GUNUDREN-879108 format. One record per residue (C-alpha): x, y, z; residue in one letter; residue number from 1. Coordinates in nm, 4 decimals, always signed. Layout:
<rs>
{{X Y Z} 'a' NUM}
...
</rs>
This chain:
<rs>
{{+5.2138 +11.6627 -22.8595} 'm' 1}
{{+5.2626 +11.2877 -22.9000} 'f' 2}
{{+5.1331 +11.2094 -22.5556} 'h' 3}
{{+5.0743 +10.8371 -22.5932} 'e' 4}
{{+5.4398 +10.7899 -22.6899} 'f' 5}
{{+5.5572 +10.9350 -22.3594} 'f' 6}
{{+5.3236 +10.7489 -22.1251} 'e' 7}
{{+5.5334 +10.5702 -21.8621} 'g' 8}
{{+5.8515 +10.7704 -21.9201} 'l' 9}
{{+6.0089 +10.9359 -21.6180} 's' 10}
{{+6.0226 +11.3124 -21.5904} 'f' 11}
{{+6.2648 +11.5395 -21.4053} 't' 12}
{{+6.1886 +11.8882 -21.2925} 'a' 13}
{{+6.3128 +12.1729 -21.5073} 't' 14}
{{+6.5804 +12.3841 -21.3447} 'n' 15}
{{+6.5557 +12.7161 -21.5250} 's' 16}
{{+6.8672 +12.8542 -21.3518} 't' 17}
{{+7.1192 +12.6072 -21.4923} 'c' 18}
{{+7.3496 +12.7622 -21.7543} 'p' 19}
{{+7.3658 +12.4611 -21.9855} 'a' 20}
{{+7.1321 +12.1969 -22.1244} 'f' 21}
{{+7.2519 +11.9476 -21.8621} 'v' 22}
{{+7.3375 +12.0562 -21.5078} 'd' 23}
{{+7.3992 +11.7513 -21.2926} 'g' 24}
{{+7.0831 +11.5435 -21.3184} 'e' 25}
{{+6.8568 +11.8264 -21.4402} 'n' 26}
{{+6.7483 +11.8859 -21.7966} 'i' 27}
{{+6.7224 +12.2555 -21.8761} 'c' 28}
{{+6.4986 +12.3139 -22.1754} 'd' 29}
{{+6.3319 +12.6385 -22.0892} 't' 30}
{{+6.1675 +12.7405 -22.4168} 'y' 31}
{{+5.8646 +12.6064 -22.5985} 'l' 32}
{{+5.8628 +12.6874 -22.9684} 'k' 33}
{{+5.5555 +12.5315 -23.1247} 'v' 34}
{{+5.5929 +12.4454 -23.4974} 'p' 35}
{{+5.3505 +12.5729 -23.7581} 'f' 36}
{{+5.1602 +12.2458 -23.7937} 'y' 37}
{{+5.0526 +12.2128 -23.4293} 'f' 38}
{{+4.7507 +12.3829 -23.2716} 'a' 39}
{{+4.7879 +12.4225 -22.8944} 'm' 40}
{{+4.4250 +12.3460 -22.8131} 'r' 41}
{{+4.2362 +12.0358 -22.7100} 'q' 42}
{{+4.0558 +11.9875 -23.0410} 'n' 43}
{{+4.1284 +12.1130 -23.3910} 'l' 44}
{{+3.7629 +12.2159 -23.4191} 'f' 45}
{{+3.5760 +12.3341 -23.1114} 'd' 46}
{{+3.2576 +12.1481 -23.1955} 's' 47}
{{+3.4213 +11.8167 -23.2944} 'v' 48}
{{+3.6474 +11.6126 -23.0625} 'p' 49}
{{+3.9682 +11.5022 -23.2306} 'd' 50}
{{+3.8920 +11.1315 -23.1841} 'n' 51}
{{+3.5609 +11.1795 -23.3687} 'i' 52}
{{+3.7392 +11.3818 -23.6374} 'l' 53}
{{+3.9665 +11.0806 -23.6923} 'a' 54}
{{+3.6538 +10.8841 -23.7899} 'l' 55}
{{+3.5090 +11.1582 -24.0091} 'i' 56}
{{+3.8289 +11.2483 -24.1954} 'a' 57}
{{+3.8706 +10.9299 -24.4067} 'p' 58}
{{+3.5030 +10.9315 -24.5062} 'v' 59}
{{+3.5206 +11.2951 -24.6170} 'v' 60}
{{+3.8537 +11.2272 -24.7898} 'a' 61}
{{+3.7075 +10.9371 -24.9861} 'y' 62}
{{+3.3973 +11.1149 -25.1115} 'w' 63}
{{+3.5846 +11.4367 -25.1910} 't' 64}
{{+3.8502 +11.2600 -25.3958} 'm' 65}
{{+3.6111 +11.0166 -25.5618} 'a' 66}
{{+3.3647 +11.2881 -25.6632} 'v' 67}
{{+3.6520 +11.4989 -25.7977} 'f' 68}
{{+3.7720 +11.2206 -26.0285} 'f' 69}
{{+3.4130 +11.1349 -26.1221} 'h' 70}
{{+3.3707 +11.4952 -26.2366} 'c' 71}
{{+3.6845 +11.4586 -26.4472} 'l' 72}
{{+3.5434 +11.1386 -26.5979} 'd' 73}
{{+3.2210 +11.3161 -26.6944} 'k' 74}
{{+3.3775 +11.6467 -26.7980} 's' 75}
{{+3.4423 +11.5526 -27.1595} 'g' 76}
{{+3.7632 +11.7571 -27.1603} 'w' 77}
{{+3.9734 +11.6327 -27.4485} 's' 78}
{{+4.3021 +11.7380 -27.2887} 'w' 79}
{{+4.2500 +11.4663 -27.0279} 'l' 80}
{{+4.2455 +11.1870 -27.2868} 'd' 81}
{{+4.6245 +11.1559 -27.2990} 'k' 82}
{{+4.6297 +11.0939 -26.9237} 'y' 83}
{{+4.3598 +10.8264 -26.9185} 'r' 84}
{{+4.4972 +10.4763 -26.8620} 'i' 85}
{{+4.1942 +10.3269 -27.0427} 'h' 86}
{{+3.9284 +10.4606 -27.2728} 'e' 87}
{{+3.6203 +10.5860 -27.0867} 's' 88}
{{+3.3940 +10.3369 -27.2631} 'a' 89}
{{+3.5878 +10.0453 -27.1155} 'e' 90}
{{+3.4608 +10.1245 -26.7656} 'v' 91}
{{+3.1060 +10.0224 -26.8596} 't' 92}
{{+3.1934 +9.7574 -27.1183} 's' 93}
{{+3.4472 +9.5536 -26.9150} 'r' 94}
{{+3.3519 +9.6083 -26.5507} 'n' 95}
{{+3.1144 +9.3548 -26.3940} 'r' 96}
{{+2.9824 +9.5721 -26.1119} 'a' 97}
{{+2.7415 +9.8603 -26.1528} 't' 98}
{{+2.8046 +10.2016 -26.0001} 'l' 99}
{{+2.5162 +10.1521 -25.7549} 's' 100}
{{+2.6691 +9.8216 -25.6370} 'e' 101}
{{+3.0030 +9.9915 -25.5889} 'v' 102}
{{+2.8580 +10.2817 -25.3912} 'l' 103}
{{+2.6539 +10.0517 -25.1673} 'w' 104}
{{+2.9655 +9.8465 -25.0858} 'a' 105}
{{+3.1495 +10.1683 -24.9976} 'v' 106}
{{+2.8707 +10.2783 -24.7613} 'v' 107}
{{+2.8867 +9.9392 -24.5886} 'v' 108}
{{+3.2655 +9.9600 -24.5491} 'q' 109}
{{+3.2475 +10.3149 -24.4142} 'h' 110}
{{+2.9882 +10.2074 -24.1605} 't' 111}
{{+3.2007 +9.9144 -24.0422} 'i' 112}
{{+3.5234 +10.1151 -24.0220} 'q' 113}
{{+3.3517 +10.3980 -23.8335} 't' 114}
{{+3.2060 +10.1595 -23.5752} 'l' 115}
{{+3.5444 +9.9889 -23.5326} 'l' 116}
{{+3.7218 +10.3216 -23.4916} 'g' 117}
{{+3.4632 +10.4495 -23.2453} 'y' 118}
{{+3.5242 +10.1584 -23.0091} 'y' 119}
{{+3.8992 +10.1420 -23.0776} 'w' 120}
{{+4.0157 +10.5029 -23.0430} 'l' 121}
{{+4.0394 +10.6499 -22.6946} 's' 122}
{{+3.9971 +11.0054 -22.5713} 'e' 123}
{{+4.3153 +11.2073 -22.6298} 'p' 124}
{{+4.5018 +11.3336 -22.3214} 'p' 125}
{{+4.4844 +11.6975 -22.2170} 'h' 126}
{{+4.6907 +11.9251 -22.4433} 'i' 127}
{{+4.8753 +12.2120 -22.2745} 's' 128}
{{+5.2130 +12.3913 -22.2895} 'p' 129}
{{+5.3103 +12.2447 -21.9517} 's' 130}
{{+5.2476 +11.8895 -22.0693} 'r' 131}
{{+5.4495 +11.9493 -22.3846} 'c' 132}
{{+5.7374 +12.0823 -22.1727} 'm' 133}
{{+5.7237 +11.7765 -21.9472} 'm' 134}
{{+5.7304 +11.5463 -22.2459} 'e' 135}
{{+6.0212 +11.7354 -22.4001} 'm' 136}
{{+6.2078 +11.6899 -22.0698} 'e' 137}
{{+6.1463 +11.3149 -22.1014} 'a' 138}
{{+6.2995 +11.3230 -22.4490} 'v' 139}
{{+6.5925 +11.5263 -22.3122} 'g' 140}
{{+6.6491 +11.2756 -22.0318} 'n' 141}
{{+6.6512 +10.9865 -22.2766} 't' 142}
{{+6.8854 +11.1740 -22.5086} 'l' 143}
{{+7.1317 +11.2430 -22.2262} 'v' 144}
{{+7.1276 +10.8809 -22.1133} 'r' 145}
{{+7.1979 +10.7598 -22.4663} 'l' 146}
{{+7.4840 +11.0068 -22.5181} 'v' 147}
{{+7.6424 +10.9224 -22.1834} 'r' 148}
{{+7.6023 +10.5506 -22.2493} 'w' 149}
{{+7.7793 +10.5885 -22.5838} 'a' 150}
{{+8.0438 +10.8510 -22.4945} 'a' 151}
{{+8.0892 +10.8193 -22.1189} 'g' 152}
{{+7.9315 +10.9709 -21.8060} 'p' 153}
{{+8.1100 +11.3043 -21.8430} 'e' 154}
{{+8.0001 +11.3660 -22.2006} 'a' 155}
{{+7.8619 +11.7133 -22.2692} 'g' 156}
{{+7.5562 +11.7988 -22.4760} 'm' 157}
{{+7.6156 +12.0639 -22.7397} 'l' 158}
{{+7.2900 +12.1837 -22.8946} 'l' 159}
{{+7.1016 +11.9572 -22.6554} 'g' 160}
{{+6.7947 +12.1796 -22.6390} 'a' 161}
{{+6.7801 +12.2151 -23.0175} 'e' 162}
{{+6.8146 +11.8408 -23.0714} 'i' 163}
{{+6.5461 +11.7704 -22.8121} 't' 164}
{{+6.3138 +12.0201 -22.9793} 'h' 165}
{{+6.3707 +11.8614 -23.3216} 'w' 166}
{{+6.3207 +11.5101 -23.1903} 'l' 167}
{{+5.9999 +11.5982 -23.0075} 'y' 168}
{{+5.8310 +11.7975 -23.2815} 'w' 169}
{{+5.9762 +11.6381 -23.5963} 'w' 170}
{{+6.1986 +11.3319 -23.5570} 'g' 171}
{{+5.9816 +11.1107 -23.3367} 'i' 172}
{{+5.6455 +11.1890 -23.5048} 'p' 173}
{{+5.7965 +11.1407 -23.8520} 'a' 174}
{{+5.9429 +10.8049 -23.7474} 'a' 175}
{{+5.6070 +10.7004 -23.6012} 'q' 176}
{{+5.4201 +10.7888 -23.9198} 'l' 177}
{{+5.6759 +10.6195 -24.1457} 'l' 178}
{{+5.6533 +10.3067 -23.9336} 'f' 179}
{{+5.2724 +10.3186 -23.9571} 'a' 180}
{{+5.2921 +10.3475 -24.3375} 'l' 181}
{{+5.5362 +10.0559 -24.3485} 'f' 182}
{{+5.3088 +9.8474 -24.1254} 'f' 183}
{{+5.0033 +9.9155 -24.3436} 'v' 184}
{{+5.2001 +9.8214 -24.6563} 'd' 185}
{{+5.3278 +9.5009 -24.4944} 't' 186}
{{+4.9830 +9.4039 -24.3648} 'w' 187}
{{+4.8171 +9.4648 -24.6993} 'q' 188}
{{+5.0865 +9.3066 -24.9171} 'y' 189}
{{+5.0867 +8.9690 -24.7459} 'f' 190}
{{+4.7103 +8.9494 -24.6952} 'l' 191}
{{+4.6504 +9.0684 -25.0516} 'h' 192}
{{+4.8943 +8.8121 -25.1919} 'r' 193}
{{+4.7390 +8.5407 -24.9766} 'c' 194}
{{+4.3963 +8.6194 -25.1207} 'm' 195}
{{+4.5354 +8.5633 -25.4699} 'h' 196}
{{+4.7227 +8.2451 -25.3735} 's' 197}
{{+4.4321 +8.0778 -25.1945} 'n' 198}
{{+4.1511 +7.9852 -25.4341} 'k' 199}
{{+3.8864 +7.9860 -25.1612} 'f' 200}
{{+3.9814 +8.3333 -25.0334} 'l' 201}
{{+3.9932 +8.4712 -25.3853} 'y' 202}
{{+3.6623 +8.3241 -25.4971} 'k' 203}
{{+3.4681 +8.4056 -25.1803} 'q' 204}
{{+3.6144 +8.7460 -25.0971} 'f' 205}
{{+3.8759 +8.9160 -25.3150} 'h' 206}
{{+3.7105 +8.8424 -25.6491} 's' 207}
{{+3.4526 +9.1063 -25.5565} 'v' 208}
{{+3.7121 +9.3815 -25.5925} 'h' 209}
{{+3.8339 +9.2325 -25.9218} 'h' 210}
{{+3.4937 +9.2671 -26.0805} 'r' 211}
{{+3.6391 +9.6045 -26.1714} 'l' 212}
{{+3.8797 +9.5258 -26.4545} 'y' 213}
{{+3.9069 +9.8975 -26.5202} 'i' 214}
{{+3.9607 +10.0736 -26.1857} 'p' 215}
{{+3.7961 +10.4068 -26.1184} 'y' 216}
{{+3.7910 +10.6289 -25.8106} 'a' 217}
{{+3.4629 +10.5166 -25.6543} 'f' 218}
{{+3.5822 +10.1552 -25.6813} 'g' 219}
{{+3.8785 +10.2074 -25.4500} 'a' 220}
{{+3.6791 +10.0684 -25.1563} 'l' 221}
{{+3.4635 +9.8270 -25.3514} 'y' 222}
{{+3.5335 +9.5096 -25.1514} 'n' 223}
{{+3.3610 +9.2222 -24.9841} 'h' 224}
{{+3.2679 +9.3590 -24.6370} 'p' 225}
{{+3.4893 +9.1054 -24.4564} 'l' 226}
{{+3.7873 +9.1863 -24.6780} 'e' 227}
{{+3.7338 +9.5587 -24.6267} 'g' 228}
{{+3.7252 +9.5044 -24.2505} 'f' 229}
{{+4.0390 +9.2874 -24.2296} 'v' 230}
{{+4.2540 +9.4353 -24.5056} 'l' 231}
{{+4.1747 +9.8056 -24.4701} 'd' 232}
{{+4.0039 +9.8927 -24.1408} 's' 233}
{{+4.1757 +9.6471 -23.9057} 'l' 234}
{{+4.5153 +9.7087 -24.0651} 'g' 235}
{{+4.4798 +10.0838 -24.0139} 'a' 236}
{{+4.3832 +10.0656 -23.6463} 'v' 237}
{{+4.6611 +9.8140 -23.5772} 'l' 238}
{{+4.9094 +10.0519 -23.7392} 'a' 239}
{{+4.7768 +10.3343 -23.5192} 'e' 240}
{{+4.8167 +10.1238 -23.2057} 't' 241}
{{+5.1558 +9.9660 -23.2763} 'i' 242}
{{+5.3093 +10.2959 -23.3954} 'a' 243}
{{+5.1617 +10.4623 -23.0836} 'n' 244}
{{+5.0224 +10.7518 -23.2843} 'l' 245}
{{+4.8590 +11.0529 -23.1290} 's' 246}
{{+4.5006 +11.1176 -23.2331} 'v' 247}
{{+4.6128 +11.3952 -23.4698} 'r' 248}
{{+4.8667 +11.1688 -23.6334} 'q' 249}
{{+4.5843 +10.9175 -23.6636} 't' 250}
{{+4.3672 +11.1747 -23.8415} 'i' 251}
{{+4.6481 +11.2249 -24.0924} 'f' 252}
{{+4.7135 +10.8520 -24.1374} 'l' 253}
{{+4.3482 +10.7624 -24.1940} 'f' 254}
{{+4.2813 +11.0515 -24.4326} 'a' 255}
{{+4.6085 +11.0198 -24.6239} 'f' 256}
{{+4.5813 +10.6431 -24.6733} 's' 257}
{{+4.2226 +10.6834 -24.7966} 't' 258}
{{+4.3164 +10.9576 -25.0424} 'm' 259}
{{+4.6131 +10.7537 -25.1659} 'k' 260}
{{+4.3916 +10.4488 -25.2204} 't' 261}
{{+4.1347 +10.6502 -25.4152} 'v' 262}
{{+4.4095 +10.8049 -25.6260} 'd' 263}
{{+4.5562 +10.4598 -25.6996} 'd' 264}
{{+4.2220 +10.3615 -25.8552} 'h' 265}
{{+4.1473 +10.6919 -26.0294} 'c' 266}
{{+4.2203 +10.5699 -26.3835} 'g' 267}
{{+4.4537 +10.8568 -26.4699} 'y' 268}
{{+4.8314 +10.8714 -26.4984} 's' 269}
{{+4.8764 +11.2360 -26.4038} 'l' 270}
{{+5.2307 +11.3809 -26.3974} 'p' 271}
{{+5.1169 +11.6686 -26.1744} 'f' 272}
{{+4.9339 +11.4528 -25.9193} 'd' 273}
{{+5.1196 +11.4736 -25.5829} 'p' 274}
{{+4.9950 +11.1295 -25.4764} 'f' 275}
{{+5.1373 +10.9768 -25.7947} 'q' 276}
{{+5.4683 +11.1546 -25.7386} 'm' 277}
{{+5.4807 +11.0182 -25.3813} 'f' 278}
{{+5.6104 +10.6772 -25.4908} 's' 279}
{{+5.6116 +10.4300 -25.7763} 'g' 280}
{{+5.2979 +10.2724 -25.6317} 'n' 281}
{{+5.0452 +10.4785 -25.8243} 'n' 282}
{{+4.7397 +10.4445 -26.0468} 'a' 283}
{{+4.9383 +10.3113 -26.3410} 'n' 284}
{{+5.1168 +10.0567 -26.1206} 'y' 285}
{{+4.7994 +9.9289 -25.9561} 'h' 286}
{{+4.6100 +9.9204 -26.2862} 'd' 287}
{{+4.8455 +9.6450 -26.4046} 'i' 288}
{{+4.7300 +9.4308 -26.1126} 'h' 289}
{{+4.3684 +9.4635 -26.2266} 'h' 290}
{{+4.4501 +9.3268 -26.5740} 'q' 291}
{{+4.4676 +8.9553 -26.6563} 'v' 292}
{{+4.8383 +8.9707 -26.7351} 'i' 293}
{{+4.9253 +9.1303 -26.4014} 'g' 294}
{{+4.6777 +8.9735 -26.1612} 'i' 295}
{{+4.9570 +8.7727 -25.9941} 'k' 296}
{{+5.1788 +9.0802 -25.9670} 's' 297}
{{+5.1864 +9.4226 -25.8001} 'n' 298}
{{+5.0319 +9.3202 -25.4695} 'f' 299}
{{+5.1859 +9.6171 -25.2874} 's' 300}
{{+4.9439 +9.8846 -25.1711} 'q' 301}
{{+4.8887 +10.1634 -25.1000} 'p' 302}
{{+5.2184 +10.3461 -25.0394} 'f' 303}
{{+5.5394 +10.1786 -25.1592} 'f' 304}
{{+5.6563 +9.8923 -25.3844} 'i' 305}
{{+5.9399 +9.7466 -25.1757} 'h' 306}
{{+5.7676 +9.4144 -25.1024} 'w' 307}
{{+5.6965 +9.3555 -25.4727} 'd' 308}
{{+6.0577 +9.4426 -25.5559} 'a' 309}
{{+6.2050 +9.2235 -25.2797} 'i' 310}
{{+5.9797 +8.9209 -25.3362} 'l' 311}
{{+5.9790 +8.9273 -25.7157} 'g' 312}
{{+5.6150 +9.0186 -25.7782} 't' 313}
{{+5.6733 +9.3561 -25.9412} 'r' 314}
{{+5.5541 +9.4119 -26.2990} 'm' 315}
{{+5.5963 +9.7268 -26.5075} 't' 316}
{{+5.4590 +9.8383 -26.8422} 'r' 317}
{{+5.8013 +9.7621 -26.9869} 'k' 318}
{{+5.7745 +9.4036 -26.8612} 'd' 319}
{{+5.4363 +9.3708 -27.0322} 'i' 320}
{{+5.5746 +9.4967 -27.3640} 'e' 321}
{{+5.8665 +9.2524 -27.3415} 'e' 322}
{{+5.6256 +8.9642 -27.2806} 'r' 323}
{{+5.4186 +9.0658 -27.5810} 'k' 324}
{{+5.7308 +9.0803 -27.8012} 'r' 325}
{{+5.8341 +8.7317 -27.6889} 'k' 326}
{{+5.4888 +8.5969 -27.7757} 'v' 327}
{{+5.5085 +8.7493 -28.1248} 'k' 328}
{{+5.8503 +8.5989 -28.1931} 't' 329}
{{+5.7540 +8.2458 -28.0859} 't' 330}
</rs>
């Protein structure tokens, strides 16, 4: 499945007659059990190549999520009031960008990111059971070499086929995706913090995003075009390349990161929202960054908060209340 990861690895021929996982120099992994999440066909949709779907997915994800939260904003449902981070009226009274300005900026960013992705992403390799088997053999070979390096040349391989299967279908792809998420967070934290530390960068570029004092879903991608290109689009394609993701992993990464970013700006603290349960970096956390008191804090986005915690830039609602109490007592 993860064909790019295995490019350049050596393969050995499968010997289906050997009684164990390792027989001399041969790796015997004679079954192919495809997990539920994988479709053994060249493209997920017959009429759309997977590399084009990787460009479409984040755009569809953005508009679907943003329109959903916009409908909540306009619904007038009173039960939602207790989940709103700010009163609805504050969106129009405190924000310094109109909805039309926000939407136009989003269209520009989507155009730029689509063009970048079109020239960046390559055609995926041919998908077939035989190729998957060959790649699993490469994993098996590497596994055997590592075990024999650690335990000696005569070391056996109990459950070798099962371990190889798990590594190929679950372990390696999960590690690749986690690394990609970590890379995106690292890229965005340090660039984001730099834009707040450098007066020129903030005034010329990042201040555009902070015209929204009260974040809302459509504003998730309201940026200066150059910031949107460097911070969001370039960071995502670099993560895809360095993590060596397959095109289907790339579809997931692009769509998931977009949905997470929209959710972080949605304006609701929802206990049943899966994106807000994913980590402490959620709408409530990012909202603090958009307020005057927290503008030098909570730079982490969009997935985790480890860089804020490690580098001392994390601020919570409890911290804000403590600061307010200190001001009252002085």
